Every structure is written in structure tokens, then in C-alpha cells.
GUMAR-558205 format. One line per 2 residues: number of its first residue (from 1); their letters; for each residue x, y, z of C-alpha. Coordinates in steps of 0.25 Angstrom, whole numbers, plus 5000, padded with zeros to 4 digits. Example, Ala and Ser with C-alpha at 12.3 -4.5 7.8 and 13.67 -1.06 7.14 Angstrom:
<atoms>
1> as> 5049,4982,5031; 5055,4996,5029
</atoms>
This chain:
<atoms>
1> xx> 5409,5033,4786; 5401,5038,4774
3> xx> 5403,5052,4771; 5395,5056,4760
5> xx> 5396,5069,4751; 5386,5072,4740
7> xx> 5389,5083,4731; 5380,5078,4719
9> xx> 5365,5080,4725; 5361,5070,4714
11> xx> 5370,5059,4718; 5360,5050,4721
13> xx> 5353,5052,4708; 5367,5050,4699
15> xx> 5371,5035,4700; 5384,5036,4695
17> xx> 5386,5046,4707; 5379,5039,4716
19> xx> 5387,5026,4713; 5402,5031,4713
21> xx> 5397,5038,4726; 5394,5024,4733
23> xx> 5405,5018,4728; 5415,5029,4733
25> xx> 5411,5025,4748; 5418,5015,4757
27> xx> 5413,5001,4756; 5406,5003,4769
29> xx> 5401,5016,4768; 5396,5012,4753
31> xx> 5389,5000,4760; 5382,5009,4771
33> xx> 5378,5020,4760; 5372,5009,4752
35> xx> 5363,5003,4764; 5360,5017,4768
37> xx> 5354,5021,4756; 5346,5008,4755
39> xx> 5342,5010,4767; 5336,5024,4763
41> xx> 5329,5018,4751; 5323,5006,4756
43> xx> 5318,5016,4768; 5311,5024,4757
45> xx> 5305,5013,4749; 5300,5006,4761
47> xx> 5293,5020,4766; 5287,5021,4752
49> xx> 5282,5008,4751; 5278,5005,4765
51> xx> 5274,5018,4771; 5264,5011,4782
53> xx> 5275,5004,4788; 5280,5016,4796
55> xx> 5268,5014,4803; 5271,5002,4809
57> xx> 5283,5008,4815; 5275,5016,4824
59> xx> 5276,5016,4839; 5265,5009,4848
61> xx> 5255,5018,4852; 5247,5022,4865
63> xx> 5233,5017,4864; 5227,5027,4874
65> xx> 5233,5039,4866; 5236,5033,4852
67> xx> 5245,5044,4845; 5249,5046,4830
69> xx> 5259,5036,4823; 5259,5025,4833
71> xx> 5255,5008,4833; 5241,5009,4837
73> xx> 5238,4995,4834; 5237,4990,4847
75> xx> 5226,4999,4852; 5210,5000,4851
77> xx> 5204,5014,4849; 5190,5007,4848
79> xx> 5179,5017,4853; 5191,5028,4857
81> xx> 5188,5042,4854; 5201,5047,4847
83> xx> 5196,5059,4840; 5207,5068,4835
85> xx> 5219,5058,4838; 5231,5058,4829
87> xx> 5234,5044,4825; 5241,5046,4811
89> xx> 5252,5036,4808; 5246,5026,4818
91> xx> 5245,5010,4815; 5230,5007,4820
93> xx> 5230,4994,4812; 5218,4987,4817
95> xx> 5217,4994,4829; 5202,4995,4833
97> xx> 5196,5009,4832; 5181,5004,4831
99> xx> 5173,5016,4836; 5183,5026,4839
101> xx> 5181,5041,4838; 5193,5046,4828
103> xx> 5188,5058,4823; 5198,5068,4819
105> xx> 5209,5059,4820; 5223,5059,4814
107> xx> 5226,5044,4807; 5233,5048,4795
109> xx> 5245,5039,4789; 5239,5027,4801
111> xx> 5236,5014,4798; 5223,5008,4802
113> xx> 5222,4994,4795; 5212,4985,4800
115> xx> 5208,4994,4810; 5195,4993,4818
117> xx> 5188,5007,4814; 5172,5004,4815
119> xx> 5162,5014,4818; 5177,5023,4821
121> xx> 5175,5038,4820; 5186,5045,4811
123> xx> 5178,5057,4806; 5190,5069,4802
125> xx> 5201,5061,4803; 5213,5062,4795
127> xx> 5216,5049,4787; 5226,5049,4779
129> xx> 5233,5038,4773; 5228,5028,4784
131> xx> 5227,5012,4780; 5214,5007,4785
133> xx> 5215,4994,4777; 5205,4984,4782
135> xx> 5200,4994,4792; 5186,4992,4798
137> xx> 5180,5005,4796; 5164,5001,4798
139> xx> 5158,5013,4800; 5170,5020,4802
141> xx> 5169,5036,4800; 5177,5044,4793
143> xx> 5170,5055,4789; 5179,5068,4787
145> xx> 5193,5060,4787; 5203,5063,4779
147> xx> 5207,5048,4773; 5215,5051,4762
149> xx> 5224,5040,4756; 5219,5031,4767
151> xx> 5218,5016,4764; 5205,5008,4767
153> xx> 5209,4996,4760; 5198,4984,4764
155> xx> 5192,4994,4776; 5177,4990,4779
157> xx> 5171,5003,4778; 5158,4998,4779
159> xx> 5150,5011,4783; 5160,5020,4784
161> xx> 5160,5035,4783; 5169,5043,4776
163> xx> 5162,5056,4774; 5168,5068,4768
165> xx> 5182,5062,4771; 5194,5065,4761
167> xx> 5200,5051,4758; 5208,5053,4743
169> xx> 5215,5042,4739; 5210,5033,4749
171> xx> 5209,5018,4746; 5197,5011,4749
173> xx> 5201,4997,4743; 5191,4986,4746
175> xx> 5186,4992,4757; 5172,4989,4762
177> xx> 5162,5001,4760; 5148,4998,4761
179> xx> 5140,5010,4767; 5150,5018,4767
181> xx> 5148,5034,4767; 5159,5041,4759
183> xx> 5151,5055,4756; 5158,5069,4753
185> xx> 5172,5063,4753; 5184,5063,4744
187> xx> 5188,5049,4740; 5197,5054,4727
189> xx> 5207,5045,4722; 5203,5033,4733
191> xx> 5201,5019,4729; 5190,5011,4731
193> xx> 5193,4996,4725; 5184,4985,4730
195> xx> 5176,4993,4739; 5162,4988,4744
197> xx> 5154,5002,4745; 5140,4998,4743
199> xx> 5131,5010,4746; 5144,5019,4749
201> xx> 5140,5033,4750; 5150,5042,4742
203> xx> 5141,5054,4740; 5147,5067,4737
205> xx> 5162,5062,4738; 5174,5063,4730
207> xx> 5180,5051,4723; 5186,5058,4710
209> xx> 5198,5047,4703; 5195,5036,4714
211> xx> 5194,5021,4711; 5182,5011,4714
213> xx> 5186,4999,4708; 5176,4986,4711
215> xx> 5169,4995,4721; 5154,4992,4725
217> xx> 5146,5005,4726; 5132,5000,4724
219> xx> 5122,5008,4730; 5133,5019,4734
221> xx> 5129,5035,4735; 5139,5042,4725
223> xx> 5129,5054,4723; 5139,5067,4721
225> xx> 5151,5059,4722; 5163,5062,4712
227> xx> 5170,5049,4705; 5178,5057,4694
229> xx> 5188,5050,4688; 5186,5038,4697
231> xx> 5189,5023,4693; 5175,5016,4697
233> xx> 5178,5003,4691; 5171,4988,4692
235> xx> 5161,4994,4703; 5146,4994,4708
237> xx> 5139,5008,4708; 5126,5001,4708
239> xx> 5114,5007,4712; 5123,5020,4718
241> xx> 5119,5034,4718; 5128,5043,4710
243> xx> 5120,5055,4708; 5129,5067,4702
245> xx> 5141,5059,4704; 5153,5061,4696
247> xx> 5158,5049,4689; 5167,5058,4677
249> xx> 5178,5051,4671; 5177,5038,4682
251> xx> 5180,5026,4676; 5168,5017,4678
253> xx> 5172,5003,4673; 5165,4992,4675
255> xx> 5156,4999,4686; 5141,4996,4689
257> xx> 5131,5008,4691; 5117,4999,4690
259> xx> 5106,5008,4696; 5116,5018,4701
261> xx> 5109,5033,4702; 5116,5042,4692
263> xx> 5108,5055,4693; 5118,5069,4689
265> xx> 5130,5058,4690; 5143,5061,4680
267> xx> 5148,5051,4672; 5157,5060,4660
269> xx> 5169,5054,4656; 5167,5042,4664
271> xx> 5174,5030,4658; 5170,5015,4654
273> xx> 5156,5018,4660; 5148,5005,4661
275> xx> 5139,5003,4649; 5127,5001,4660
277> xx> 5132,5015,4666; 5132,5022,4652
279> xx> 5118,5017,4649; 5113,5023,4665
281> xx> 5121,5036,4661; 5115,5036,4647
283> xx> 5100,5035,4652; 5100,5046,4663
285> xx> 5109,5055,4653; 5121,5056,4661
287> xx> 5135,5061,4656; 5145,5052,4653
</atoms>
């Protein structure tokens, strides 16, 4: 039986002392001790690398009275009125939530991969660190929600409403976002890579230090939006309304602004401004 007495609080950080301590143990105790250390290390490393796996240890939930931190993949909540419900940490992958009313809900840390949320109402919901990868968010309403650090990769967000949301560091990589409404929102440090955002409305939104790479924003309404320090590369903003938008210190490599409206826009200290945009700025006496 192991009787460990460690007088030196830094023994685990002193290689010689640690090895000497292990050698002094009996062989059977030594093997048990080493296995214990390996198990602890493996647990910490696995939890760090795969934090979502713990979700799948959740117990099967009750579809009639759903609770937080449960597995609800076998349920359908289509058309249900579940205002204010707490489902944080729950598994809702592939679940039908179309036309559901979930205003004021708490879905923090939940997984909704490939879930069907067409026309669902999620206004004022708490949804930090939610995984909505490949979810169907057709005309889904998130107005006023907290979506920080959430995942929207490859989601269908056609006509969705994300007005007045707080969504810092959200990931919209390759999401389909045509005709989306994203007014007066905070998307600072968020990622928009390979997104189709034709006619997107981002009037008055904050997008500081965000990434827009290979994005289509043709015909977009970006008036009074703040792109300070953003990476806007290989993208299309043809015909977009950029009145009073702030692009200071942004990177604009290989991005097209043909026929965009630039009245009152700020391009001071912007980097790698394309030649055609330089001409437009000079013609309109806009600072850059």
C-alpha cells in the first residue's frame, strides 16, 4: 500500500527528486503510482483536446419535460413553445426545432449540429459556445442573443436575423448567409471565411479585427459598420453600400469594391489597398 509523504512542494518539478522518490517505492506500488500518473495526465489532455466529448456522457432526456445537460437527440420540438427553457449543456444534434419558440432560452455549451431550426425564434437567448455546425437556420431569429464563441460552420443561414446580437469570436466559416440581417451587432474578432453573404445587412455593426476571406458581400448594406483592423482579403464588395463605414488599419488584399458607394468611409492606414479602390478613393477625395 502506498504511503506517500512529500515534504518538498516542488518535487514534481524537480526531475531528480521525482525519479528518486519513484525508485524508493516497492515495485507493485511503483507500477500503481505510474499508472495513476498516466491516467491523470491522459484525462487532462483528452479533456483539453476534446471538450465536446463530455457532452455525450449525458443521460437520456425527457422529451416532454426537457432538462439541461441531457441527451435529447431522440426528441422533436417542432412548433413547441419553450420560452425561457434551460437546456444548457444539452445534446440536440439533428433535432427538429423548426418553428419552435425559444425566446429567453439558455443553450450555453449545447450541441445542435445538423439541427433543424427553420423559422425558430431564439430572441434574447444565452447561446455562448454553442455548436451549430451544418444546422439549418433558414429564417431563424436570434435577435438580442448572446452568440459569443459559437460555431456556425457550413450552416444554412439564408434570411436569418442576427440583429443586436453579441457574437464576439463566433465562427461562420463557409456558412450560407444570403439576405441575412445583422444590424447593430457585435461580431468583433469573428471569422467569416468562404461565406456567401450577398445582400447581407450589417448596418452599424462592429466587426473589428474580424476575418473576411474569400467572402461574397456584393450588394451588401454596410453603412456605419466598423471594420477596424479587419482582414478583408480575396473578397467581393461590388455594389455594396459603405457610407461612413470604418476600414482603418484593415487589410484589403485582392478585394473588389467595384461600384461600391464610399461616401464618408474611412480607409486611413488601410493596407494593400487594390489599385481600382485607390483610384476610387482619390476621385472622391477620401482619406487613405
